[in-house]
C-alpha angles and dihedrals in degrees: 000000000000089000091060091047091051091048091050091049091050091050091050091048090050091051092050090048092051093049091048092047091051092052092047091048091051091051094044093071090077095052125102118257098254093052093047090051092051090049091049091052090049091051091051090051092048093049092048091051091048091053091050093052091050089051091051091051091048092050090049090053091049090050089056091058099269094290131111125280116307114252135183109236117174098166122199096296096096101031103098123147096277094051091051092049091047091052090059096046096089090052092049091048090051093051092048090047092052091048091050092049091050092050092048092049091050090051092050091049092049091048092050092049090049091052091051092047093049091048090052094047095047094044121105092236123077116248091246089067090067090054092056110097092209091057091050089053089049090053092048092049090049092053093049094050117096116250 
C-alpha cells in the first residue's frame, strides 16, 4: 500500500515538474544568450544528479532483496496489558528520576544556605558589615597582603 502511495506521489511530482519546465521553457525564449546557457548548464547538472539519486535508490532496493523497504511490524499478537505497561516503565523511571534529582538539589541548596546563615549569625561581626562595600574592600585587601 505504501508502495502505491509513493508511486502516486512520484507521478504527481513528475507532472508538476513537467508543467514547471514547460512554463520556464516558454519564458526562456526572451532571455539573453549568456543567461540561457547558464540555465541550460544548471538543467544538465540537475538532471544528472536526479539520475544518480534514482540509481542509489534502486541499488538500495536490490540490496534488500528486491522487495520494498523493510519495516518492523509486530501486530497485536504480543501487545497484552503487561507489554503495554512495560513499554511505559522507562518513561515512568525517567520522571521519577528527574523528581528525585530536583528534590536532592533543593535539599543541597537549603543546606548550603543554612550553613551560610549559621556562619553569619555566629560570627563576631554584625551581618550589616558584610553589606558595607568598604568592609568588602578591606577583606579583599587583607587577603591580597602577604603574611
